[in-house]
C-alpha positions in Angstrom: -16.2 -24.5 -75.0 -17.0 -25.3 -71.5 -13.8 -26.4 -69.8 -13.8 -28.6 -66.7 -17.4 -30.0 -67.6 -16.6 -33.5 -68.8 -19.2 -35.1 -66.6 -23.0 -35.7 -66.3 -24.9 -34.7 -63.4 -27.7 -32.3 -63.8 -28.4 -31.9 -60.1 -24.7 -31.1 -59.3 -24.7 -28.5 -62.2 -27.5 -26.8 -60.8 -26.1 -26.6 -57.2 -22.5 -25.6 -58.2 -23.3 -22.0 -58.6 -25.0 -21.7 -55.3 -22.0 -23.2 -53.6 -19.7 -20.9 -55.3 -21.7 -18.0 -54.0 -21.4 -19.4 -50.5 -24.8 -21.3 -50.1 -23.3 -24.6 -48.8 -26.3 -26.5 -47.7 -27.6 -27.6 -51.1 -24.1 -29.0 -51.7 -24.0 -31.0 -48.5 -27.5 -32.4 -49.2 -26.3 -33.6 -52.7 -23.3 -35.3 -51.2 -25.6 -37.2 -48.7 -28.0 -38.2 -51.3 -25.2 -39.9 -53.4 -24.3 -42.3 -50.5 -24.1 -45.8 -52.2 -23.6 -44.4 -55.5 -19.8 -44.3 -55.5 -19.2 -42.7 -58.9 -21.7 -40.0 -58.5 -20.7 -39.3 -54.9 -16.9 -39.1 -56.0 -17.8 -36.7 -58.7 -19.9 -34.6 -56.6 -17.3 -34.4 -53.6 -14.6 -33.5 -56.3 -16.5 -30.7 -57.9 -18.0 -29.3 -54.8 -14.7 -29.3 -53.1 -13.4 -27.1 -55.9 -16.5 -24.8 -55.7 -16.4 -24.8 -51.8 -12.6 -24.3 -51.6 -13.1 -20.4 -50.8 -15.4 -21.1 -48.1 -13.7 -23.8 -45.9 -14.2 -21.8 -42.7 -18.0 -21.7 -43.1 -18.0 -25.4 -44.4 -16.2 -26.2 -41.2 -19.0 -24.9 -39.0 -21.6 -26.6 -41.3 -19.8 -30.0 -41.3 -19.6 -30.3 -37.5 -19.3 -34.3 -36.8 -21.4 -35.2 -39.8 -19.5 -37.7 -42.0 -20.6 -36.2 -45.3 -19.8 -32.7 -44.2 -16.3 -33.8 -43.1 -15.7 -35.6 -46.3 -16.5 -32.3 -48.1 -14.4 -30.2 -45.8 -11.3 -32.3 -46.1 -11.6 -32.4 -50.0 -12.2 -28.6 -50.1 -9.1 -28.0 -48.1 -7.2 -30.1 -50.6 -8.4 -27.8 -53.4 -7.9 -24.7 -51.3 -4.3 -25.8 -50.9 -3.7 -26.4 -54.6 -5.2 -23.0 -55.4 -2.4 -21.4 -53.1 0.3 -23.4 -54.7 -0.7 -23.2 -58.3 0.0 -25.6 -61.1 3.5 -24.7 -61.7 6.4 -27.2 -61.0 7.7 -26.9 -57.5 11.0 -25.2 -58.6 8.9 -22.3 -59.8 6.9 -21.9 -56.6 8.4 -19.6 -53.8 9.2 -21.0 -50.3 6.5 -18.9 -48.7 3.7 -20.2 -51.0 5.0 -23.8 -50.6 4.9 -23.5 -46.8 1.5 -22.2 -46.9 0.4 -25.0 -49.3 1.7 -27.6 -46.9 0.0 -26.0 -44.0 -3.5 -26.0 -45.6 -3.0 -29.4 -47.2 -2.1 -31.0 -43.8 -5.3 -29.6 -42.3 -7.3 -31.9 -44.6 -6.2 -35.1 -43.2 -8.2 -35.2 -40.0 -11.5 -34.6 -41.6 -11.0 -37.2 -44.2 -9.8 -40.0 -41.7 -12.9 -39.1 -39.6 -15.1 -39.5 -42.5 -13.5 -42.8 -43.5 -14.0 -44.1 -40.0 -17.6 -42.9 -39.8 -18.4 -44.6 -43.0 -16.3 -47.7 -43.2 -17.7 -48.9 -46.6 -17.4 -45.7 -48.4 -14.4 -45.5 -50.9 -14.7 -41.6 -51.5 -12.8 -40.6 -48.4 -9.8 -43.0 -49.6 -10.1 -41.5 -53.1 -9.5 -37.9 -51.6 -6.8 -39.2 -49.2 -5.0 -40.6 -52.3 -5.0 -37.0 -53.7 -4.0 -35.6 -50.3 -1.1 -38.0 -49.8 0.1 -37.2 -53.4 0.3 -33.5 -52.6 2.0 -34.2 -49.3 4.7 -36.3 -51.0 4.0 -39.2 -48.7 5.8 -41.7 -50.8 4.9 -44.9 -52.7 4.5 -47.3 -49.6 1.7 -44.9 -48.2 0.0 -44.6 -51.6 0.0 -48.3 -52.0 -1.7 -48.7 -48.7 -4.3 -46.0 -49.5 -4.9 -47.8 -52.9 -5.4 -51.1 -51.1 -8.0 -49.5 -49.0 -9.8 -47.8 -51.8 -10.1 -50.9 -54.0 -11.4 -53.0 -51.2 -14.3 -50.8 -51.1 -14.8 -50.4 -54.8 -12.5 -52.0 -57.4 -13.6 -50.0 -60.3 -14.0 -46.3 -59.0 -13.1 -44.1 -62.0 -11.6 -41.1 -60.0 -9.7 -43.6 -57.8 -8.0 -45.1 -60.8 -7.4 -41.7 -62.3 -5.6 -40.7 -59.2 -3.7 -44.1 -59.2 -2.5 -43.5 -62.9 -0.9 -40.2 -61.5 0.8 -42.0 -58.8 2.3 -44.6 -61.0 3.7 -42.1 -63.5 7.4 -41.9 -63.9 7.5 -38.3 -62.6 5.8 -39.5 -59.3 6.4 -43.0 -57.9 6.4 -45.5 -60.8 7.6 -46.0 -64.3 6.3 -46.1 -67.8 6.4 -49.8 -67.9 4.7 -50.2 -64.4 2.0 -47.6 -65.5 1.2 -49.5 -68.8 1.0 -52.8 -67.0 -1.5 -51.5 -64.6 -3.8 -49.9 -67.1 -3.7 -53.1 -69.2 -4.8 -55.0 -65.9 -7.4 -52.4 -65.4 -8.9 -52.7 -68.9 -8.7 -56.6 -68.7 -10.7 -56.7 -65.3 -13.1 -53.9 -66.3 -16.8 -54.8 -66.6 -18.2 -54.4 -70.2 -19.5 -50.8 -70.7 -17.3 -49.4 -67.8 -15.4 -46.2 -68.9 -12.7 -47.1 -66.4 -11.0 -48.7 -69.5 -10.3 -45.1 -70.3 -7.2 -45.4 -68.1 -5.4 -47.0 -71.1 -5.5 -43.6 -73.1 -4.9 -41.7 -70.0 -1.7 -43.4 -69.2 -0.5 -42.9 -72.7 -1.3 -39.2 -72.5 0.7 -38.9 -69.3 3.8 -40.7 -71.0 3.7 -38.6 -74.1 2.9 -35.3 -72.2 6.1 -35.9 -70.3 8.0 -36.2 -73.6 6.3 -33.0 -74.8 7.5 -31.1 -71.6 11.0 -32.4 -72.0 11.7 -31.5 -75.6 11.5 -28.7 -78.0 9.7 -30.8 -80.7 6.2 -29.6 -81.6 3.6 -31.3 -79.5 1.6 -32.3 -82.6 4.5 -34.2 -84.1 5.1 -36.1 -80.8 1.5 -37.0 -80.3 1.0 -38.1 -83.9 4.2 -40.3 -83.7 3.2 -41.7 -80.3 -0.4 -42.6 -80.9 0.5 -43.7 -84.6 2.4 -46.6 -83.1 0.5 -49.9 -84.0 0.9 -51.4 -80.5 -0.5 -48.3 -78.9 -3.3 -48.2 -81.4 -4.1 -51.8 -80.8 -4.3 -51.3 -77.0 -6.7 -48.4 -77.4 -8.9 -50.2 -79.9 -9.2 -53.2 -77.4 -10.0 -51.0 -74.4 -12.4 -48.7 -76.4 -14.3 -51.7 -77.7 -14.8 -53.2 -74.3 -16.2 -50.0 -73.2 -18.4 -49.9 -76.1 -19.6 -53.5 -75.6 -22.0 -52.5 -72.9 -24.6 -49.9 -72.0 -23.5 -48.8 -68.5 -24.6 -45.3 -67.6 -21.7 -43.4 -66.0 -21.3 -39.7 -64.9 -17.7 -39.8 -66.1 -18.3 -41.2 -69.6 -17.7 -37.9 -71.2 -14.3 -37.7 -69.8 -13.5 -41.2 -71.2 -15.0 -40.0 -74.6 -12.4 -37.2 -74.8 -9.6 -39.5 -73.8 -10.3 -42.0 -76.3 -11.5 -39.6 -79.0 -8.2 -37.6 -78.8 -6.0 -40.6 -78.8 -7.6 -41.9 -82.0 -7.5 -38.4 -83.5 -3.9 -38.1 -83.1 -3.3 -41.5 -84.0 -5.1 -41.0 -87.4 -8.0 -43.2 -86.6 -10.4 -40.5 -87.7 -13.6 -42.5 -88.1 -13.3 -43.8 -84.6 -12.4 -40.3 -83.2 -15.3 -38.8 -85.2 -17.8 -41.2 -83.9 -16.8 -40.8 -80.3 -16.3 -36.9 -80.4 -19.7 -36.6 -82.2 -21.4 -37.0 -78.7 -19.0 -34.9 -76.7 -20.3 -31.5 -77.9 -18.7 -28.5 -76.2 -18.1 -29.9 -72.9 -14.4 -30.8 -72.2 -11.9 -31.6 -69.6 -9.9 -28.8 -68.3 -6.4 -30.6 -68.6 -5.9 -33.9 -70.5 -6.1 -34.9 -73.3 -6.5 -31.6 -75.3 -3.9 -29.7 -73.0 -1.1 -32.1 -74.2 -1.5 -30.5 -77.7 -1.9 -26.8 -76.8 -1.7 -24.3 -73.9 -5.2 -23.2 -75.1 -7.1 -26.7 -75.0 -10.5 -25.1 -75.7 -9.3 -23.7 -78.9 -7.4 -26.9 -80.0 -10.6 -29.1 -79.3 -12.7 -26.6 -81.3 -10.2 -27.0 -84.2 -10.5 -30.8 -84.0 -14.1 -30.7 -84.2 -13.9 -28.5 -87.4 -11.5 -30.9 -88.9 -13.8 -33.8 -88.1 -16.8 -31.9 -89.6 -18.5 -31.8 -86.2 -19.0 -28.0 -85.8 
């Protein structure tokens, strides 16, 4: 299974190994070429930031005062900071590592603000600033302000909505009720064929994942009980059908496929799950949805494919 590959951008896939090896110019060119294509630009900045995180010193020299370079630099510093911190809960991270995390994360802000000022119509700096403010613990008021700026530039940006779902989780700055109301609104206002409707299953996975982390009950049992609820199933079917009603090419469609497919699988809607996941192949997200069921999500997804007769 190819974890972390739930997206479609052949040019990006070709360039990522070069960036990981320290050859940064092709990455900057890809970001620049995606101006005006917000979804592809957001994807490229996100993935190139991860690949470029070990090379922020070189990237800083390359960026200079170029808006695309500054955007990449700020995003890469965010990923560098999270690599220092790790994925554990804060209580399990030592003070020295937390201090270093905050120091590196703080250094990302100036570059992102400069990029936002240089390209005032670009939503992607605001998308990355949302991730930055989450890490900094800046609070709900600041995140609401960032969200307003982001959606004024693109009201449908997939990665921006993904980040907003995180912000509205009960473990951050919202509640289950507020989160579900938000994603219902997203699905209602989405254009037919837009995979942003997958914020509905994402929100449900976030809610049940918190339950899984707070109990000793088997994850499979909780997932089946949660997604087997008729009201949850109805909301998923409505959102999935709205996505399926159109034919809107989108670089994040595969991520939406996994979110909907997994939700239908755990809810017992196996025909829907099979139909969706048949096109997903072996490319899958690194975290949700399959990580909710297992600490080895690749193996869990492979098992699901076998059960659905897809392998």
